N, C-alpha and C positions, 0 to 999 in steps of 0.2 A: 240218173235217168236209165230207162230200160230201152234197149234197141228196138224191140218190137213195138213199143208204144210210139216211138218216132215213126216207124214204118206205117202204123195205123193212121197217124196224123197226116203223113205224106199222102196216103191213099185218099183220105177224106177230103183233103184240101186241094187235090189236083184240079187245076182249072180255076182256082180262086186266088192264087198268088203263091209266093214262096214262103218258106218257114224260117223264121229267125229263132235260133236257140240262144238263150241268155244264160249268163253265169248262175242265176238263181234257179236254173232248170225249167224256167217257164218257156213256153213256145208261143209265138204270135205269128199271125199271117201278115205278110208284108207284100206290097205291090212288086211286080217284076222289075220295076225301075227304082226300087228302094235304094237310097244312097248309102245305106250301111250304118247310119247313126241316128239315134233318137234321143233328144235331150242330153247330148254329149256322152251318151252311152252307146257302145257298139256291141252287137251280138257276137257271141263266140263264133257262130257258123250260120250261114244262110244256105238252106237246102232247097233245091228246085224239085218239087214233086213230079212234074211231068217227065223230067229227064230221068228220075230215079225209079218211079214205079209204073209209068205208063205202059211199059212193055209187057207187064204181067196181066193175064186174063182175069185172075182172081187174087184177092187179098191174101189168101192162104199161100199162094205161090211166092209172093213177095216176102211174107213173114218167115219163110223157110229157105230163102235164097241166100246161101252162105256168102257169096260175093257181095251182095247188096248190104248185108249185115256188117260185114268186115269194113266195107267202104265207109259206112256211117260211123261206126265205132272209131275208125282211124281219124276221121275228120274231127270228131268231138274231142278225142284225146290229144290230137295235135294242137287244138285250140286251148288246151289246159283243162278241159272238162273231164268229168268222171261218168262212165257209162258201163252198164253191165248188160249181159244178154239174158233175157228171160227164158223160161222153159219153152221148148218147141211144142207146138200143138199137134 
């Protein structure tokens, strides 16, 4: 997974629900009240778009915010996932 791709999805999905990150690197939108399990499978991480990207006026700001990128990377790694940071724009 690439950190900036996740930030883009967070930006695009803000207001539609949360993002579930799965072990196979897929990302799905889930409702805010999602119980954390689908068909006996649990996502590695559930990210809340509004909490993480709503404070930025433009996507470019979020894509280059070191604190946000580190927070996402730490969450994915803590859950056992692999993530790399893409080049900065």
